[in-house]
C-alpha positions as a Markdown table, in Angstrom:
| # | Residue | x | y | z |
|---|---|---|---|---|
| 1 | Met | 226.9 | 49.3 | -9.7 |
| 2 | Arg | 226.6 | 52.9 | -8.4 |
| 3 | Asn | 226.5 | 54.1 | -12.1 |
| 4 | Thr | 223.7 | 51.7 | -12.9 |
| 5 | Leu | 221.6 | 52.9 | -10.0 |
| 6 | Leu | 222.3 | 56.5 | -10.8 |
| 7 | Ser | 221.3 | 55.9 | -14.4 |
| 8 | Trp | 217.9 | 54.8 | -13.1 |
| 9 | Leu | 217.3 | 58.1 | -11.3 |
| 10 | Pro | 216.1 | 61.2 | -13.0 |
| 11 | Ala | 218.8 | 63.6 | -14.4 |
| 12 | Asp | 217.0 | 66.5 | -12.7 |
| 13 | Met | 216.0 | 65.7 | -9.1 |
| 14 | Ser | 215.2 | 69.2 | -8.1 |
| 15 | Gly | 212.5 | 69.2 | -5.4 |
| 16 | Met | 212.8 | 65.5 | -4.8 |
| 17 | Arg | 213.8 | 63.7 | -1.6 |
| 18 | Leu | 216.1 | 60.7 | -1.8 |
| 19 | Leu | 217.1 | 58.2 | 0.9 |
| 20 | Asp | 220.6 | 56.8 | 0.5 |
| 21 | Ala | 220.1 | 53.8 | 2.9 |
| 22 | Gly | 223.5 | 52.4 | 3.8 |
| 23 | Cys | 225.3 | 55.3 | 2.2 |
| 24 | Gly | 228.9 | 54.3 | 3.2 |
| 25 | Thr | 231.2 | 57.1 | 2.3 |
| 26 | Gly | 228.5 | 59.1 | 0.5 |
| 27 | Ala | 229.5 | 58.8 | -3.2 |
| 28 | Leu | 225.9 | 58.2 | -4.4 |
| 29 | Ala | 224.5 | 60.8 | -2.1 |
| 30 | Leu | 226.9 | 63.4 | -3.5 |
| 31 | Gln | 225.9 | 62.6 | -7.1 |
| 32 | Ala | 222.2 | 62.7 | -6.3 |
| 33 | Ala | 222.6 | 66.0 | -4.6 |
| 34 | Ala | 224.4 | 67.3 | -7.6 |
| 35 | Arg | 221.2 | 66.5 | -9.6 |
| 36 | Gly | 219.2 | 68.6 | -7.2 |
| 37 | Ala | 217.9 | 66.0 | -4.8 |
| 38 | Asp | 217.5 | 66.7 | -1.1 |
| 39 | Val | 219.4 | 63.6 | 0.3 |
| 40 | Val | 219.1 | 61.9 | 3.6 |
| 41 | Ala | 222.2 | 59.6 | 3.8 |
| 42 | Ile | 222.3 | 57.0 | 6.6 |
| 43 | Asp | 224.8 | 54.4 | 7.6 |
| 44 | Leu | 225.2 | 52.3 | 10.7 |
| 45 | Ser | 228.9 | 53.2 | 10.8 |
| 46 | Pro | 229.7 | 56.6 | 12.5 |
| 47 | Gln | 233.2 | 56.3 | 11.0 |
| 48 | Leu | 231.8 | 56.1 | 7.4 |
| 49 | Ile | 229.4 | 58.9 | 8.1 |
| 50 | Ser | 232.3 | 61.0 | 9.3 |
| 51 | Ile | 234.2 | 60.3 | 6.1 |
| 52 | Ala | 231.1 | 61.0 | 4.0 |
| 53 | Ala | 230.5 | 64.4 | 5.7 |
| 54 | Glu | 234.2 | 65.4 | 5.2 |
| 55 | Arg | 234.0 | 64.5 | 1.5 |
| 56 | Ala | 230.7 | 66.4 | 1.1 |
| 57 | Ala | 231.9 | 69.5 | 2.9 |
| 58 | Thr | 233.7 | 71.0 | -0.1 |
| 59 | Ala | 231.0 | 70.2 | -2.6 |
| 60 | Ser | 228.9 | 73.1 | -3.8 |
| 61 | His | 225.7 | 71.1 | -3.1 |
| 62 | Ala | 226.8 | 69.9 | 0.4 |
| 63 | Thr | 223.8 | 71.7 | 2.0 |
| 64 | Lys | 221.4 | 69.3 | 0.1 |
| 65 | Ile | 222.7 | 66.3 | 2.1 |
| 66 | Thr | 222.1 | 65.4 | 5.7 |
| 67 | Phe | 224.2 | 62.6 | 7.1 |
| 68 | His | 223.1 | 60.3 | 9.9 |
| 69 | Ala | 224.6 | 57.4 | 11.7 |
| 70 | Gly | 221.8 | 55.0 | 12.6 |
| 71 | Asp | 219.0 | 52.8 | 11.4 |
| 72 | Met | 218.2 | 53.2 | 7.7 |
| 73 | Leu | 214.7 | 52.0 | 8.3 |
| 74 | Asp | 213.9 | 54.6 | 11.0 |
| 75 | Lys | 210.5 | 56.1 | 10.2 |
| 76 | Asn | 211.5 | 59.5 | 11.7 |
| 77 | Tyr | 213.3 | 60.4 | 8.5 |
| 78 | Gly | 210.0 | 60.8 | 6.8 |
| 79 | Arg | 208.8 | 60.2 | 3.2 |
| 80 | Phe | 210.9 | 60.0 | 0.1 |
| 81 | Asp | 210.5 | 60.1 | -3.7 |
| 82 | Tyr | 213.3 | 57.6 | -4.1 |
| 83 | Ala | 215.2 | 55.2 | -1.9 |
| 84 | Val | 218.5 | 53.6 | -2.8 |
| 85 | Met | 219.9 | 50.6 | -1.0 |
| 86 | Met | 223.3 | 49.8 | -2.6 |
| 87 | Asp | 224.8 | 46.7 | -1.0 |
| 88 | Ser | 222.8 | 47.5 | 2.1 |
| 89 | Ile | 220.9 | 44.2 | 2.4 |
| 90 | Ile | 223.5 | 41.8 | 1.1 |
| 91 | His | 224.1 | 40.6 | 4.6 |
| 92 | Tyr | 220.4 | 40.0 | 5.3 |
| 93 | Asn | 218.7 | 36.7 | 5.0 |
| 94 | Glu | 215.9 | 36.6 | 2.4 |
| 95 | Asp | 213.1 | 37.2 | 4.8 |
| 96 | Asp | 214.8 | 40.1 | 6.6 |
| 97 | Ala | 215.8 | 41.7 | 3.2 |
| 98 | Ile | 212.2 | 41.5 | 1.9 |
| 99 | Asn | 210.9 | 42.9 | 5.3 |
| 100 | Ala | 213.3 | 45.8 | 5.1 |
| 101 | Leu | 212.2 | 46.6 | 1.5 |
| 102 | Gly | 208.6 | 46.4 | 2.6 |
| 103 | Gln | 209.2 | 48.8 | 5.5 |
| 104 | Leu | 210.6 | 51.3 | 3.0 |
| 105 | Ala | 207.8 | 50.8 | 0.5 |
| 106 | Gly | 205.4 | 52.5 | 2.8 |
| 107 | Arg | 207.5 | 55.7 | 2.8 |
| 108 | Val | 208.6 | 55.9 | -0.8 |
| 109 | Asp | 206.5 | 57.4 | -3.5 |
| 110 | Thr | 208.2 | 56.7 | -6.8 |
| 111 | Ala | 210.8 | 53.9 | -6.6 |
| 112 | Ile | 213.2 | 51.8 | -4.5 |
| 113 | Leu | 216.5 | 50.9 | -6.1 |
| 114 | Phe | 218.5 | 48.2 | -4.4 |
| 115 | Thr | 221.2 | 45.6 | -4.9 |
| 116 | Phe | 221.5 | 42.1 | -3.7 |
| 117 | Ala | 223.9 | 39.2 | -4.1 |
| 118 | Pro | 222.3 | 37.0 | -6.7 |
| 119 | Arg | 222.1 | 33.3 | -5.9 |
| 120 | Thr | 224.3 | 31.7 | -8.6 |
| 121 | Ala | 226.3 | 28.4 | -8.7 |
| 122 | Leu | 229.6 | 30.3 | -9.1 |
| 123 | Leu | 228.9 | 32.7 | -6.2 |
| 124 | Gly | 227.8 | 29.7 | -4.1 |
| 125 | Thr | 231.1 | 27.9 | -4.8 |
| 126 | Met | 233.1 | 31.0 | -4.1 |
| 127 | Leu | 231.4 | 31.5 | -0.7 |
| 128 | Ser | 231.9 | 27.8 | 0.2 |
| 129 | Val | 235.6 | 28.0 | -0.6 |
| 130 | Gly | 235.8 | 31.2 | 1.4 |
| 131 | Lys | 234.6 | 29.4 | 4.5 |
| 132 | Ile | 237.9 | 27.5 | 4.7 |
| 133 | Met | 239.8 | 30.8 | 5.2 |
| 134 | Pro | 240.7 | 31.8 | 8.8 |
| 135 | Arg | 237.9 | 33.8 | 10.3 |
| 136 | Gly | 239.9 | 37.0 | 10.8 |
| 137 | Asp | 240.6 | 37.2 | 7.1 |
| 138 | Arg | 237.0 | 37.2 | 6.0 |
| 139 | Ser | 234.6 | 40.1 | 5.3 |
| 140 | Pro | 231.1 | 39.9 | 6.8 |
| 141 | Ala | 229.2 | 37.1 | 5.2 |
| 142 | Ile | 227.0 | 37.9 | 2.2 |
| 143 | Ile | 223.8 | 36.0 | 1.8 |
| 144 | Pro | 222.8 | 35.3 | -1.8 |
| 145 | Gln | 219.2 | 36.0 | -2.7 |
| 146 | Ser | 216.9 | 34.3 | -5.2 |
| 147 | Glu | 215.7 | 36.8 | -7.8 |
| 148 | Thr | 212.7 | 34.6 | -8.4 |
| 149 | Arg | 211.7 | 34.7 | -4.7 |
| 150 | Leu | 212.2 | 38.4 | -4.5 |
| 151 | Arg | 209.9 | 38.9 | -7.5 |
| 152 | Arg | 207.3 | 36.6 | -6.0 |
| 153 | Glu | 207.4 | 38.2 | -2.6 |
| 154 | Ile | 207.1 | 41.7 | -4.1 |
| 155 | Ala | 204.1 | 40.6 | -6.1 |
| 156 | Leu | 202.4 | 38.9 | -3.2 |
| 157 | Arg | 203.0 | 41.0 | -0.1 |
| 158 | Pro | 200.6 | 43.8 | 0.8 |
| 159 | Ala | 203.5 | 46.1 | 1.7 |
| 160 | Phe | 204.3 | 46.2 | -2.1 |
| 161 | Ala | 200.7 | 46.6 | -3.3 |
| 162 | Arg | 201.6 | 49.9 | -5.1 |
| 163 | Phe | 204.8 | 48.6 | -6.6 |
| 164 | Asn | 205.9 | 46.5 | -9.6 |
| 165 | Val | 209.4 | 45.1 | -10.3 |
| 166 | Gly | 211.0 | 47.3 | -13.0 |
| 167 | Arg | 214.5 | 47.1 | -14.3 |
| 168 | Thr | 217.2 | 44.7 | -13.2 |
| 169 | Ser | 220.9 | 44.4 | -14.0 |
| 170 | Arg | 223.5 | 42.0 | -13.0 |
| 171 | Ile | 227.2 | 43.0 | -12.6 |
| 172 | Thr | 230.0 | 40.4 | -12.3 |
| 173 | Ser | 233.6 | 41.6 | -12.1 |
| 174 | Gly | 236.2 | 39.3 | -10.6 |
| 175 | Phe | 235.0 | 38.5 | -7.1 |
| 176 | Tyr | 232.2 | 41.1 | -7.2 |
| 177 | Phe | 228.7 | 39.7 | -7.9 |
| 178 | Ser | 225.8 | 42.1 | -7.5 |
| 179 | Gln | 222.4 | 42.5 | -9.0 |
| 180 | Ala | 220.4 | 45.8 | -9.1 |
| 181 | Met | 216.6 | 45.8 | -9.0 |
| 182 | Glu | 214.1 | 48.6 | -9.2 |
| 183 | Ile | 210.6 | 48.5 | -7.8 |
| 184 | Thr | 208.4 | 51.3 | -9.0 |
| 185 | Ser | 205.1 | 52.6 | -7.9 |
| 186 | Cys | 202.2 | 51.7 | -10.2 |
């Protein structure tokens, strides 16, 4: 999925700012910085930010990335040309996911790239079966989203007035179900 999102970004990002919202261990942030982007990489987990900073320390473009543990929607991080939210809103209910995207839309000039768990019959069945597993053995719950509803909300909400839905791509591999979507400024 990371490769899909990266393929939707410009090859040369010199002079551009990118928000990696929910950056995890920083793999996408490193690749965007290698393309010349000034990257603000944020994750809620201080442990993941520590790992990301360690990985980036030896990269020649490490100075192009600033890592922060905190809220990816914090307005104090400023404006961006691009925002990427890879697997950052898969635990959000539909309204919260759309609201998070809407908050970012006001601070992004070119495009927001994000992933969500697509609402499919197979994924729904797998999630139902997973509920019978002991609680300690489960990952945090993912909440499947309706692509139709996402498209409708993006078309109707004032927060997205400058945006249209662009590319979309679904990836299914074993137990991994994810869909990437791009919303671009008009």
